[in-house]
Structures are given as C-alpha cells and as structure tokens.
N, C-alpha and C positions, 0 to 999 in steps of 0.2 A: 346758504348751502346746507342741505339736510345732513343729519347724522344717519349713517347706514348700519343696520344690524343684520347679522347672518341668522338664518332660520334653522331650526333643528332638523335632523334627518329622521323623518317619521316612518321610514321603511324599516329601520333597525329597531326603533322604539316608538310605537304609535302613541305613547303617552310620555311627553317630555316636559320637564320643568327647567326653566332657565331664568337667570337673573340678568337684567340689563340695567346699566346706569344711564339715566336720562336726566339731564339738568341737575347733576350732582345728587340725585336721589336713586335709591335702588328699588326697582320694581321686579316682582316675580311674575313670570309668564308661564302659564300652564297650557300646553298645546295637546289636543287629543284628536286623533284621526278616527273617524267613524264612517265606515263604508265608502262614501264618496265625497266627504267634506271634512273640514277641520274646525273644531271648536277651540276658542281661546278664552281664558280668564286671566285678568291682570289684577294683582293686588299689591299693596304696599303695607309694610308693618308700621303701625302708628300706635304709640302707647301700648306696646306688646299685644296688639290686636291686628288681625288681618282686616284691612279696609279695601274692599273690592272697587276697582274702577269699572270693570265690566266682568260679567260672569257668564260663561257658556255661550258666547256669541259666535255664530258661524262666520268664518272668514270669507270675505268677498274682496277680490282684488280692486285696488284703486279707490277704496272707500275708507273714510276716516274711522279707525277703531274707537277713538276716544271722543267722538263728536258729542256724545250724550252726557259726558262727564261735566257737570256744571260747577263742581267745587274746584276753584282755581288753586287752592292750597294743595290739592292732590296732583294735578297736572294741567298744563295748558298746551296749546299748539295742536298739531295734527300728527297722527301716527297711521301710516299707510303701508299696506303690503302690496308691492307692485312687481311686475315682471321686469327682471334685470335687462332684458333685451327689447323692451317696449313692444312685446308681442301680445296678442290677445289670446293666449293659450289658457286653457282651463287648469286650475290648480288640481294636481293629483298627489297621491301619497309619494310617488316616485320623483316628481319634479319640484315639490315644495321647497326643499333645501338647495336645489341646484339652479332653478330658473327664477326663483322669487327671493325678495329681500324686504326688510322692513325699514322704512325711512321715517325719521322724526323731523318735523319742521317746527321750530319753536315760536311761531306766530306768523 
C-alpha cells in the first residue's frame, strides 16, 4: 500500500516549499510553477548540507521522480505524482493540488 501525500496549492503560491516524512526521513520539496508546468527539487539535510535527490525536474504524471537517484542511503522505492481519479488530465496550476497527489511506494 503506497503512502499518499497532498500537493501544495500553486495558485495561491507558485513557489512552495514543503517537508514530507518518507521512511522516517525528512525530505524538503520545492515546487515552482512556470507558465505551463511545474518544476520540483527534492533535498535532504545530511551533515548540515543540502544533498539534492533531484533538482529542477519538470513534473510529469505517472513517472517516477526518484528513478535516477542511485544512492540507496538517500531514498529507495518509487515516488509518483498521479491523478487521484485515474483520469488522463493535464497538470495545471489550478488542478495540481486538487486532482493530483504524490504516492510513495517503498519497493
């Protein structure tokens, strides 16, 4: 069973920063809406330094955000942004927080 996370409202704040707890570790997510798409960066604080898992990646639904992270001490599993209603709707600034959610699968 995946862990589900709510996404920020990017209509009121096009640059949002949120912390999510995944597998007992805190990750900071930075979402930024640009014209017609959203960029995400994810980092963890390790030894008082930001260690980025991904930086400035465009969000596409149903694709694994962390698939390119090869360091298993940072994170494992899959992190997917998907439509809550299993519809193939485009992600927009208005529907990002209402129609989409982020799901974490730990392997």
